[in-house]
Structure formats: C-alpha cells, structure tokens
N, C-alpha and C positions, 0 to 999 in steps of 0.2 A: 286170629286175624282173618279178615275177609279176603276173598280173592280180588285181585286188582287187574285192571287192563291198562295197557300202554301201547305205544306205537314203536315199531322198529324204524328209526329214522334213517339209518344207513348200516350196511354190512361191508366187511373188509376181510381180505386174506392176502397173505404174502409170505415169501420165504427169504427176503433179503436180510442181510446181517444187521442193517440199521433198524430193523423191526418196524419201519413204517409200512402201512398196508393200504393199498389203493381201494377206492370205492368200487364196489361191484353191484350188479343188479341182484345177485343172490349168492349164497354160500351153501355148500353141502356139509352137513355134520355127520360123521360116522363115529363108531365106537372109539377110535383113536384121536378124534378131535375134528377140527375144521380141515376139510380136504385142501391140500396145497398150501397149508399154513406152516410157518416157522415152528409153532408150538405143538403141532399135531404129533402125538406119540402116546403109547401106553405107559412109557416110563420117561424119566428125565434125570439129569445129573443135578445135584444140589450145588448151590453157590455159597460163598462165605456169608455167615450169619443166618443160614437156612435152618430147617428143623433138625437136620443131621449134619455131620461134618462135610465140608466142601468136597465135591466129587463123588459122593455116595449116589449110587443108582437107586431110585425110588419110584413109586407109583406117580404118574403125572396127574396131579390134581389141578393143573393149569392148562387144560386142553382148549379152553376158550376164555376170552376176556370180554367184558362189557363195561361201558361207561354210560352215564346219563347226560343228555343234552343240558339239563338244568345245572348239574354239578360242574360240567365243563365251563358254563358261563360264570359260575361262582369263582372257579379257579382263575379264569381269564381276567375277571375283575380284580381279584386279589393281587394278581401279578401286574395289573395295569397294562395289559397287552394291547398293542395297536390293532392287531387282528386276533379274533378269538381262536382258542385251541380247537383243533379238529380231532375227532376220534381216530382218524387214519394216522395222524401224526404221533399219537400216543401208542399206536400198535394194537388198538382194540379191534375185536372182531365184530362187535355190535355197538351201536349207539341207540339207546332207548330214550324215548320222550314220554313224559307224563307221570313219573313216579318220584315223589319227593323223598329225599334221603335214600335213594337207590342203593348207595354203597353200604347202607346199614341193614340190608335184608339179610336174614340169618342163614347159616349153613343149612342145607336141606331144602331151601326154597326151590320151587320148580317153575321154569319158564316154558310154556307150551305154545307152539306155533301152529298155524292152520294146516301145514303139511302133516302134522302129527309128531314132528320133532320135539323132543323134550330135553332141556338143559337143566342140570342140577347145580346149584351154588355150593361151592366148597369153602370159599373164604373171601374176605376182603382183600383187595390187591393194593398193598401199600406202595406209595411213590418211591421210586429208586433214584439214586444219585446219578446213575448213567443217563437216565432220561432228563434229569435236571441240567446236566452238562450239555446235552444235545440241544435242549430248548434255549439255554442261555446263548448258544452260538448261532441260533437261527431265528430267534424272535426279538422283536423290538417292543419297547414300552411306549406308551403315549407321551410320557414325559421326556423321553430320550435318555433316561437313566439306564445304564447297563443292567441286565438281569444277572443276578448272582447264580452260581451253579447249585446253590442250596435253596433258592427261592421256590422252585417247584415243589420240593419235598415239604416245605412249610405250608404253602398255599393249598396243596392237594391232600393234606392230612384229613382222613375220613371222607374224602370226596373222590378218590381215585378209581372207584368201580369195584367190580367183582370178577372172580375167576371160578371155573368149575369144570365139570365133566359132562359128557354126553350120555344121557339116559336112553334116549330113543333117537335113532338116525332119521334124517329127513332134510328137506331144503328150507332155508330161511331167506325170505325176500325182503329187500328194503320196502317199507310201506306196510308190512304185515302188522296185524294186531297181535299182540302177545298177551297171554293170560298168565298172571303171576300169582302163585300160591305160596305165600310166606309159610315157612315151616312152623308147626306147632307140635309140642309133645302130645302124643295120643292121650286121651283121658284115662285109659287103663294104666298108664305109667304114673299117674298122680297118686300119691299116698293119701290116705284118709287121715284127717287130723282128729278123728274121734278117739 
C-alpha cells in the first residue's frame, strides 16, 4: 500500500466518566497515551466480552482512539440524525479527514504528525452498547422517530474508527497534516512459491 496523507480535523481529551471529550487546539501524546485523557495508561482492566475474563489487568492497546469525518457522516445518515455525530461525543481523541475506509486500516499502520509524534494502530474499535444507549437518550432523528439503543451498533459496524498505542511522543494539533503508512508484511516474510 502507498503512503496516504490526511488532515487532523479535531483533537480531544477528557477524563469524565461519560467519556465525551471537548475540542482542544492540541493534545500531547506520551508513552501512556493522551495526556489528561480517561484512557491514558500502560494497562487497563478488561470488560465482559473482552479478550480475557472481565477484570483481568492487561496491556492497554487502547491508549488513543480516532474516527474519520467521512465515516461519522455515514453513521449519521444511517441513523437519520437531525444533527451529525461529533467525534467529541463519541469520546475519540482524533477526527481524521480524507481517508476512505479509515476504520479498515490494518494493525501496525503508523500515523505520523509534524511534531514527530507517531501513533500505531492496534485494532478496529467496535461500537458498544453503552454508547448506543447514550446516543439514543441525547440525539434526535430527522423523522422524529426515537433512536433505539442498538441503532448505533448496527449503523457504526465497520465505521467506528481505530484504537492504538503511542510509538513516539509529541504534540498533535487540530489542522495538522498526518502521514499514514498502512502496514504491509515485509517482503522477507513472504515465502517463495518456487
């Protein structure tokens, strides 16, 4: 895959229990994650349905989260929302503009910013029922029909964004150009078919 470029539309950090994160001019990323953010830590506890049993202490592969402007628009349209979803409402740290199918970038993809900060993608961020419940309570549809608590999970499937870890600390500004290097297996790992 070729290197891609995109724009950082907005950046967010917050430590509130509701997980919404206000718009900021910039965020600092350190080895434990986004400074001052709810999800910043070297480790985390697992939840029901996670990779290990609930309550297991494990490495935090979710130090940051990012969504794309284009995919937020798709989700908003699918939900028939009166006002579009915002990255801050979904608790994302970054909103990226200019990458189609952003949520499908593979594990190992690197996002590099002008400050030298580098973020590494760990995995796709699946939509959760808690967020769907919050959105159903706070968002209106254009038709006036009530939003179900599971509507977000259905509409955001494969569009919810990415999570990952910090590879290189630095500052990320709203308006930055970000260079995205999708992960590819090195050629030396390929087996010859001869």
